[in-house]
C-alpha positions in Angstrom: 0.0 0.0 0.0 1.7 3.1 -1.2 0.5 6.5 0.1 -1.1 8.4 -2.7 -0.6 12.1 -2.4 -3.0 14.1 -4.6 -5.3 12.8 -7.3 -5.2 14.8 -10.5 -8.7 16.0 -9.9 -7.9 16.9 -6.3 -4.7 18.7 -7.4 -6.8 21.1 -9.4 -10.0 21.4 -7.5 -8.4 21.1 -4.1 -6.0 24.0 -4.5 -8.6 26.2 -6.2 -11.0 25.7 -3.2 -8.2 25.7 -0.6 -8.3 22.0 0.6 -6.4 19.5 -1.4 -7.7 15.9 -1.6 -5.4 13.7 0.4 -6.0 10.0 0.7 -4.4 6.7 1.6 -6.7 5.0 -0.8 -9.6 6.1 -3.0 -12.1 3.9 -1.2 -11.9 5.9 2.0 -9.8 3.4 4.0 -9.2 4.8 7.5 -6.1 3.6 9.3 -6.8 2.6 13.0 -4.9 0.8 15.7 -4.3 0.7 19.4 -0.8 0.7 21.0 -0.2 -1.1 24.3 2.9 -2.0 26.3 2.2 -5.6 25.5 1.8 -5.1 21.7 3.5 -8.4 20.9 0.8 -10.4 22.6 -2.3 -8.3 21.9 -3.9 -8.2 18.5 -6.8 -5.7 18.6 -9.6 -6.9 16.4 -10.3 -4.6 13.5 -6.9 -2.9 13.6 -5.0 -2.2 10.4 -2.1 -0.6 12.2 0.7 -2.3 14.2 2.3 0.4 16.4 5.4 0.6 18.7 7.5 3.1 20.5 11.2 2.3 20.2 14.2 4.0 21.9 17.1 3.8 19.6 19.6 3.3 22.5 17.6 0.4 23.8 19.9 -2.7 23.4 16.9 -4.6 22.0 15.8 -1.8 19.6 16.6 -3.7 16.4 14.9 -6.8 17.7 11.8 -4.8 18.6 11.6 -3.3 15.1 12.1 -6.6 13.4 9.4 -8.2 15.6 7.0 -5.3 14.8 7.6 -5.6 11.1 7.1 -9.3 11.2 3.8 -9.0 13.2 2.5 -6.3 10.9 3.2 -8.6 7.9 1.6 -11.6 9.5 -1.5 -9.6 10.6 -1.7 -7.7 7.3 -1.3 -4.4 9.0 0.7 -1.2 8.4 3.7 -0.8 10.7 3.9 2.5 12.5 7.1 3.1 14.5 7.7 6.0 16.8 11.5 6.1 16.9 12.8 8.0 20.0 16.3 9.4 19.7 17.2 9.3 23.4 20.7 10.2 24.4 23.2 7.5 25.1 23.2 7.1 28.9 27.0 6.4 28.8 27.7 9.9 27.4 28.2 12.6 30.0 25.7 15.4 29.2 24.5 13.4 26.3 21.1 15.1 26.2 22.8 18.5 25.7 25.1 17.3 23.0 22.6 15.0 21.2 22.1 17.0 18.0 25.8 17.5 17.4 26.6 13.9 18.4 24.2 12.6 15.8 25.6 14.9 13.1 29.1 13.7 13.9 28.1 10.1 13.5 28.3 9.1 17.1 24.9 7.4 16.9 25.5 5.5 13.7 26.0 2.3 15.6 22.3 2.6 16.7 20.9 4.1 13.5 22.4 1.8 10.9 21.0 -1.5 12.1 17.6 0.2 12.7 17.4 1.5 9.2 18.3 -2.0 8.0 15.5 -3.5 10.0 12.9 -0.9 9.1 13.6 -0.7 5.3 12.0 -3.7 3.6 11.4 -3.2 -0.1 8.1 -5.1 -0.1 6.7 -3.7 3.2 5.4 -0.2 3.8 6.1 1.5 7.2 5.4 4.8 8.7 8.3 6.2 10.7 7.4 8.8 13.3 10.8 10.2 14.3 11.5 12.5 17.3 7.9 13.2 18.1 6.4 16.1 20.1 9.5 18.2 19.6 7.4 21.3 20.3 7.1 20.4 24.0 10.3 22.1 24.9 12.4 20.2 27.5 10.2 17.1 27.5 12.7 15.0 25.5 16.3 15.4 24.6 15.2 16.3 21.1 12.7 18.9 22.3 15.2 21.6 21.9 14.6 25.3 22.2 16.0 26.2 18.8 13.9 24.8 16.0 16.9 24.9 13.6 18.7 22.4 15.9 15.8 20.0 15.7 15.6 20.4 11.9 19.3 19.5 11.6 18.7 16.3 13.7 15.6 15.3 11.7 17.1 15.9 8.3 20.4 14.1 9.2 18.5 10.9 10.1 16.1 11.3 7.1 19.1 11.7 4.8 20.6 8.4 6.0 17.5 6.6 4.8 17.6 8.0 1.3 18.5 4.8 -0.4 16.6 2.4 -2.8 15.8 -0.2 -0.1 13.9 2.4 1.9 11.4 3.3 -0.9 8.4 2.0 1.2 9.5 4.1 4.2 7.1 7.1 4.8 8.1 9.9 7.2 5.8 11.2 9.9 6.6 14.6 11.4 4.7 14.7 14.6 4.4 17.8 16.8 2.0 17.7 19.7 0.2 20.4 17.8 -1.1 22.6 20.6 1.6 25.3 20.2 3.6 26.9 17.5 5.4 24.0 15.7 6.5 26.1 12.7 10.1 26.6 13.8 10.5 22.7 13.8 9.2 22.1 10.3 11.9 20.1 8.5 10.8 20.7 4.9 8.2 19.2 2.7 10.6 16.9 1.0 11.3 15.1 4.3 7.7 14.7 5.4 5.0 12.4 4.0 2.4 12.7 6.8 1.9 15.0 9.8 1.1 13.3 13.1 -0.7 15.0 16.0 -1.6 14.1 19.5 -5.2 14.2 20.8 -5.8 13.6 24.5 -8.7 14.6 26.8 -9.1 14.3 30.5 -11.8 15.7 32.9 -8.9 16.8 35.2 -8.0 19.3 32.5 -11.2 21.4 32.8 -12.7 23.3 35.7 -16.1 21.7 35.4 -14.8 18.1 35.0 -16.2 17.8 31.5 -14.1 16.4 28.6 -13.0 18.6 25.8 -14.5 17.0 22.7 -12.5 15.2 20.0 -13.6 17.7 17.3 -12.6 20.7 19.5 -9.1 19.3 20.1 -8.5 18.1 16.6 -9.7 21.3 15.1 -7.1 23.2 17.0 -4.4 21.1 15.3 -5.9 21.1 11.8 -4.0 24.3 10.8 -0.9 22.1 10.3 -2.7 20.5 7.3 -3.8 23.8 5.8 -0.3 25.3 6.2 1.8 22.4 5.0 -0.6 20.6 2.7 0.1 17.1 4.1 -2.4 14.5 5.3 -2.8 14.2 9.1 -2.6 11.1 11.3 -3.6 11.1 14.9 -0.4 9.4 16.1 -1.5 9.3 19.7 -5.0 9.5 21.1 -6.3 9.0 24.6 -9.3 9.8 26.8 -9.9 9.3 30.5 -12.9 9.7 32.8 -15.9 7.6 33.6 -16.9 4.7 31.2 -19.9 6.7 30.0 -17.8 9.8 29.4 -15.2 7.8 27.4 -17.9 5.9 25.4 -19.6 9.1 24.3 -16.3 10.8 23.5 -15.2 8.0 21.3 -18.6 7.8 19.5 -18.4 11.5 18.9 -14.9 11.1 17.5 -16.1 8.5 15.0 -19.1 10.8 14.0 -16.7 13.7 13.5 -14.5 11.9 11.0 -16.7 12.7 8.0 -15.8 16.4 8.5 -12.0 15.8 8.1 -11.1 14.4 4.7 -7.4 15.1 5.4 -7.3 12.8 8.4 -6.3 9.3 7.4 -6.1 7.4 10.7 -5.6 7.3 14.4 -3.6 5.3 16.9 -5.0 5.0 20.4 -2.5 5.0 23.3 -4.0 2.0 25.2 -1.8 2.2 28.2 -1.2 4.2 31.4 0.7 7.5 31.2 4.4 6.7 31.5 5.6 7.2 35.1 8.7 8.9 34.0 6.6 11.6 32.2 4.2 12.8 35.0 1.4 15.2 34.3 0.8 18.3 36.4 -2.8 17.2 36.9 -1.9 13.8 38.2 -1.4 10.3 36.8 -3.7 9.2 33.9 -4.5 5.8 32.7 -5.7 5.9 29.0 -6.3 2.1 28.9 -9.7 1.2 27.5 -11.7 -1.9 28.5 -12.3 -4.3 25.6 -15.8 -3.1 24.9 -14.7 0.5 24.6 -11.6 -0.5 22.7 -13.9 -1.7 19.9 -14.9 1.9 19.3 -11.4 2.6 18.4 -10.8 -0.4 16.1 -14.2 -1.3 14.8 -14.3 -0.9 11.0 -15.0 2.6 9.8 -17.1 2.9 6.7 -16.5 6.4 5.6 -17.9 8.0 2.4 -15.5 8.3 -0.5 -12.8 10.9 -0.2 -14.5 13.0 -2.8 -17.8 13.0 -0.9 -15.9 13.9 2.3 -14.2 16.8 0.5 -17.4 18.1 -1.0 -19.2 17.9 2.4 -16.5 20.2 3.8 -15.8 22.5 0.9 -18.8 22.5 -1.4 -21.7 21.5 0.8 -24.3 22.4 -1.8 -23.0 19.7 -4.2 -22.6 17.0 -1.6 -26.3 15.9 -1.3 -26.6 15.8 -5.1 -23.5 13.7 -5.8 -23.2 11.6 -2.6 -25.7 9.3 -0.9 -25.6 9.5 2.9 -25.2 6.4 4.9 -24.6 5.3 8.5 -21.5 3.8 10.0 -22.3 0.1 10.8 -19.0 -0.1 12.7 -20.3 2.4 15.2 -23.5 0.5 15.8 -21.7 -2.8 16.2 -19.2 -1.4 18.6 -21.8 0.5 20.6 -23.9 -2.7 20.9 -20.9 -4.5 22.1 -20.3 -1.9 24.8 -23.8 -2.4 26.1 -25.6 0.6 24.8 -27.1 2.0 21.6 -25.9 4.9 19.6 
């Protein structure tokens, strides 16, 4: 499955009207998956994504990647790898010197075997490298100067510019809730833009959840500015079971308004303890019945109909028949309540 950028029709109509047509496939396929710490043993029903977070200094990093690629192939899924360029713990002040050390080749012993494991000529993979760089200070690569991050990103991207990596697609993935423009590495080095969408009742004064559409809409500017399709590379919701169920149902309903959004990956795990939140610990893990709302098949209208619904609403009823989402009904029934 190769990512298709713009259809000829979309190239013309999209740019005239201000929203290019982006799609993974013409039939409206929506990529969906759920990440968990036990990814090797859990196969979420309905997923077409196999996701993993990998630290490149982990001694088992290459084995983790190889295992992920094999599982994705066996399960007929698309591999999505979040590659985290943590500093070598053996290097004094390694976090401070990370960018220069990478540029000087001091991390080649980590990078080269990983590229060899990731790049398989017959298997596509999305590589989300050095994510959420706009959260300054959160990671060693979340540097204050955007130019330093760009040097890091492009140095690693350049290493993968080889024939065997032709099925490798790059995901630039800011958190999206701030100004990520200084960290933009250039359109030639980005195939998709990833964003993070999380909601917790602890983050509001009244204990209500911010809706999926409200959060995603605040990140959508990245698509309009850079003309790349969007992937929700991390998604999570906490709260009562009913709050979470309604939030996820609303998320599915909202998808028809966002033709540029090609998929999501739910972070089905507790918040990492080494990354505490100011509002307290969160557990994003969903029970199986609610997890089905993330991975149940999504039957979206064609990309053209989605585009018309957003940009030329007067034409949409004439050219596109409306229909429900049987995946929502099935998942809602499984969770014990109707839609």
